[in-house]
C-alpha positions in Angstrom: 102.4 46.9 104.7 101.3 47.5 108.2 102.0 51.5 109.5 103.3 52.0 112.8 102.0 54.4 115.7 104.6 57.1 117.0 105.9 56.1 120.7 104.3 59.4 122.1 100.9 58.5 120.7 101.1 54.9 122.0 101.9 56.0 125.4 98.6 58.0 125.3 96.4 54.8 124.4 94.2 53.9 127.6 91.6 51.2 126.0 91.9 48.1 128.5 90.4 45.2 126.4 91.2 42.7 129.3 89.0 44.7 131.7 85.6 45.4 132.3 83.6 45.3 129.0 81.4 48.0 129.9 84.2 50.5 130.7 86.0 49.3 127.4 82.5 49.9 125.6 82.2 53.5 126.8 86.0 54.5 126.1 85.5 53.5 122.6 82.2 55.3 122.3 83.9 58.5 124.0 86.6 58.7 121.2 84.8 60.4 118.7 85.2 59.0 115.3 82.9 60.6 112.7 83.6 59.4 109.4 87.1 61.0 108.3 88.2 61.4 111.8 88.7 57.7 112.7 92.4 58.0 113.6 92.4 58.5 117.2 90.3 55.5 117.6 92.4 53.7 115.1 95.4 54.3 117.0 94.1 53.0 120.4 92.6 50.0 118.6 96.0 49.2 117.1 97.8 49.7 120.5 95.8 47.1 122.0 96.2 44.5 119.3 99.7 45.2 119.1 100.3 44.5 122.6 98.5 40.8 122.0 101.4 38.3 121.3 99.2 35.8 119.5 98.2 38.4 116.7 100.1 39.7 113.6 98.8 43.3 113.2 98.9 45.1 109.9 97.5 48.6 109.0 96.4 50.4 106.1 95.3 54.0 106.7 92.9 53.8 109.8 92.0 50.2 108.9 93.7 47.8 111.5 94.0 44.1 110.6 94.9 41.4 113.4 95.4 37.5 112.5 96.1 34.5 114.3 98.5 32.1 112.2 98.1 28.7 114.1 97.6 26.4 110.9 93.9 25.8 111.6 92.4 24.1 108.5 89.7 27.1 108.4 89.9 30.9 108.9 86.9 33.1 110.0 86.8 36.9 109.6 85.3 39.0 112.3 85.0 42.8 111.2 83.4 46.1 112.5 83.7 49.9 111.2 85.3 52.4 113.6 83.5 55.5 112.0 80.1 57.2 113.1 77.7 59.4 111.5 77.9 63.0 112.6 77.4 63.9 116.3 74.1 65.2 117.8 75.1 66.9 121.0 75.3 63.0 122.0 78.8 62.5 123.3 80.3 61.8 125.8 78.4 58.7 126.6 75.9 58.3 129.4 74.0 55.6 131.6 70.3 55.1 132.0 69.3 52.2 133.7 70.8 49.2 131.8 71.4 51.2 128.7 74.3 53.1 127.4 73.5 56.3 125.2 75.8 58.3 122.9 76.6 58.5 119.2 78.0 55.3 117.9 76.5 53.2 120.8 74.3 51.4 118.6 76.0 51.7 115.2 78.6 50.0 115.9 81.2 50.6 118.7 79.2 48.0 120.6 80.8 45.6 118.0 83.8 47.2 117.9 84.4 46.8 121.8 83.0 43.1 122.0 85.6 42.1 118.9 88.4 43.8 120.6 87.7 41.9 124.0 87.4 38.8 122.2 90.6 39.4 120.2 92.8 39.7 123.0 91.2 36.9 124.9 91.1 34.2 122.3 95.0 33.1 121.9 94.4 29.8 120.7 90.8 29.8 118.9 89.7 26.7 116.9 89.4 28.4 113.7 92.2 30.8 112.7 90.7 34.2 113.0 91.2 37.6 111.2 90.0 40.5 113.4 89.3 43.7 111.1 88.5 47.1 112.4 88.0 49.8 109.4 87.3 53.5 108.5 84.8 55.2 106.3 81.7 53.0 106.3 79.2 55.5 107.0 79.7 57.5 103.8 79.5 56.8 99.9 80.7 53.1 99.1 83.5 54.4 96.8 85.6 55.4 100.2 84.7 52.2 102.4 87.9 51.0 103.6 87.0 47.4 102.9 86.8 48.2 99.4 90.1 49.8 99.6 91.7 47.0 101.4 90.3 44.4 98.9 92.3 46.3 96.5 95.5 46.7 98.1 96.0 44.0 100.3 93.2 41.1 99.4 95.4 38.5 101.3 94.2 40.0 104.4 90.3 39.3 103.5 90.8 35.8 103.0 88.7 33.7 104.6 86.0 30.6 104.8 83.2 32.8 106.8 82.7 36.0 108.0 80.5 37.9 110.9 80.0 41.7 110.4 79.3 43.0 113.8 76.7 45.4 112.6 73.5 46.0 115.4 71.3 42.9 115.5 70.0 43.0 118.7 72.3 40.0 119.3 70.7 38.0 117.0 71.8 36.6 113.7 70.8 38.4 110.5 71.5 37.0 107.2 72.4 38.6 103.9 71.5 42.4 103.3 69.5 44.5 101.0 71.1 46.3 98.1 71.0 50.1 97.5 71.0 52.4 94.8 70.2 56.1 94.3 69.4 58.1 91.5 68.2 61.5 90.5 65.1 62.7 88.5 65.5 65.9 87.0 63.1 68.2 85.6 63.7 71.5 83.1 61.7 74.4 83.0 61.6 78.2 82.1 62.9 80.9 84.4 60.8 84.0 84.9 59.9 86.7 87.3 57.6 85.1 90.0 55.4 88.2 89.3 55.0 86.9 85.7 55.0 83.4 86.2 52.9 82.6 83.2 56.1 83.7 81.2 58.2 80.7 82.6 57.6 77.1 83.2 58.1 75.6 87.1 60.4 72.7 87.2 59.6 72.2 90.6 55.9 71.6 89.8 57.0 69.1 87.3 58.3 66.9 90.3 54.8 66.6 91.5 54.2 63.8 88.9 57.4 61.5 89.8 56.4 62.2 93.7 53.0 60.7 93.0 54.3 57.6 91.3 56.4 57.2 94.5 53.5 57.6 96.9 51.5 55.0 94.8 54.1 52.6 94.7 53.8 49.1 96.1 57.1 47.8 97.7 57.9 43.8 97.4 58.0 41.3 100.1 60.2 38.4 99.0 61.8 35.4 100.5 65.2 34.4 99.6 66.7 31.3 101.0 64.1 31.3 103.8 64.5 34.8 105.0 62.0 37.4 104.4 63.3 40.7 102.7 61.1 43.9 102.3 62.0 46.5 99.6 61.5 50.1 99.5 61.5 53.0 97.0 61.5 56.4 98.6 62.4 60.2 97.8 65.1 61.3 100.2 65.9 64.9 98.7 64.1 67.3 96.4 65.7 70.5 95.1 65.4 73.5 92.9 65.1 77.3 92.8 67.5 80.0 93.0 65.5 82.9 94.5 62.3 83.9 96.3 61.1 85.9 93.3 62.2 83.5 90.3 60.2 80.7 88.8 62.7 77.7 88.9 63.9 76.5 85.8 65.3 72.9 87.1 64.1 70.6 89.8 65.6 67.5 91.0 64.3 64.4 92.8 66.6 62.1 94.6 65.4 58.5 95.0 66.7 55.7 97.0 65.8 51.7 96.4 66.5 49.2 98.9 65.9 45.9 97.0 66.3 42.2 98.1 68.9 39.8 97.5 67.4 38.1 94.4 68.1 41.3 92.1 71.4 42.0 90.8 72.7 45.6 89.7 70.9 45.2 86.4 67.8 44.1 87.5 67.5 46.7 90.1 68.2 49.5 87.7 65.6 48.3 85.0 63.0 48.0 87.7 63.7 51.7 88.6 63.5 52.7 85.1 60.2 50.7 84.8 58.7 52.8 87.5 59.8 56.2 86.3 59.2 55.6 82.6 59.5 58.4 80.5 62.2 60.2 82.6 66.0 59.7 82.4 67.4 58.5 85.7 71.1 59.3 86.7 72.4 56.8 89.0 74.7 58.0 91.5 75.6 55.1 93.9 75.0 51.7 94.0 76.0 48.8 96.6 74.9 45.3 95.9 72.8 43.2 98.2 74.0 39.5 99.4 72.2 36.4 99.9 72.1 34.9 103.4 74.2 31.8 102.7 72.9 30.2 105.8 73.0 26.9 104.2 76.6 26.8 104.0 78.5 24.6 106.4 80.4 27.3 108.1 77.2 29.6 108.5 75.2 26.6 110.1 78.2 26.0 112.7 77.9 29.4 113.3 74.3 29.6 113.9 74.3 26.5 115.9 76.8 28.1 118.4 74.8 31.4 118.8 71.5 30.0 118.8 67.9 31.5 117.9 66.1 32.0 114.5 68.0 33.8 111.9 66.2 36.6 110.1 66.7 38.9 107.0 69.0 42.1 107.4 67.0 45.4 106.6 69.8 47.8 105.6 73.0 47.3 103.4 76.2 46.2 105.5 79.3 45.1 104.2 78.4 41.2 104.2 77.9 42.2 100.5 81.5 43.0 100.0 82.3 39.8 101.5 80.0 38.0 99.5 81.3 39.3 96.2 84.8 37.7 97.5 83.1 34.5 97.6 83.0 34.6 101.5 79.5 33.5 103.2 78.8 36.2 106.0 76.4 37.1 108.6 75.5 40.2 110.7 75.6 39.7 114.3 76.3 42.5 117.1 74.8 44.3 120.0 72.0 46.9 120.1 68.8 47.4 118.1 69.6 48.3 114.5 66.4 50.4 114.6 68.2 52.7 116.5 71.0 53.2 114.4 71.9 57.0 113.6 69.5 58.1 116.0 70.1 61.0 118.2 69.3 58.8 121.2 70.9 55.7 119.8 71.9 53.3 122.7 73.2 49.7 123.4 71.9 47.6 126.1 74.5 46.3 128.5 73.1 42.6 128.2 73.7 42.6 124.5 77.4 43.4 124.9 77.7 40.3 127.0 75.6 38.0 125.0 77.5 38.9 121.9 80.9 38.6 123.3 80.1 35.3 125.3 78.7 33.8 121.8 81.7 34.5 119.9 83.8 33.0 122.7 81.9 30.1 122.9 81.9 29.7 119.0 85.8 30.3 118.8 86.9 28.4 121.9 
């Protein structure tokens, strides 16, 4: 079951989830936690939650799960990932006006700080709550800790409704796009570049699939009242072994972001249709999630938070909850358009708006 933290490491923990929310947020941000290096932050979060007498705390690697067990008729799950993309000379955090800058301020340590503060404050919520802080979200889907926990401890993820605290500018975003990647490969004949006519350039052969992408018109589709936009884009290109060799191999990597009315088979068939005549090597897939806003638990959350929900552009782990039969929405501080940017930031007002909304909903 859960893992414990050695006493020496516990003594070093300094997050204060009952104090100033902005200070808590900056402390969470300043603990560097690029994917694969989440242990220090996971230890700090574990220490805070283990000190809350109303919570039962379990741990799997660098994923911390804390639960109330009050016998409520419903259980909600509130989750956020601890990891960030690599640094870009943007730690420690800094303040400009009413915004806090630094790696992870947008995606998604604001959500982590808000959930941590609410978890220790809400000793008697009107729903039982499972708080999840997990690792390895910003990498390939196979490493995602929610997938690992679903296999090893599925009982930890049981719930009637879930909120994923990804950045949404403190507004509800329903569902999410699915994502897949594939490679279009071309084959040529190597030759000395001074006698190029003796070879065949595989990189030049990528011009035709690139032209198909440039001419592609993505769909805009309404799903359960929310408008999703799709996208099919080249994200990498490679080929060549030396500056004087005609390349005999080329590769184009394409990413497809698709609406939740497509399943895996439909999404892949669409890509094959666009690139008819080429063999596609699919390398990664994560499903889309329908909004589910027509379900009672979701309507209750919308009523408590207020505002008009919109579609989530991008993939989030609401899709994992959807696969488990748990309706889920995205709701967290910061503008998602700044996710992964070198100058990502979170408005201070968003932190309080999200914290207050959770407390209002659960109190």
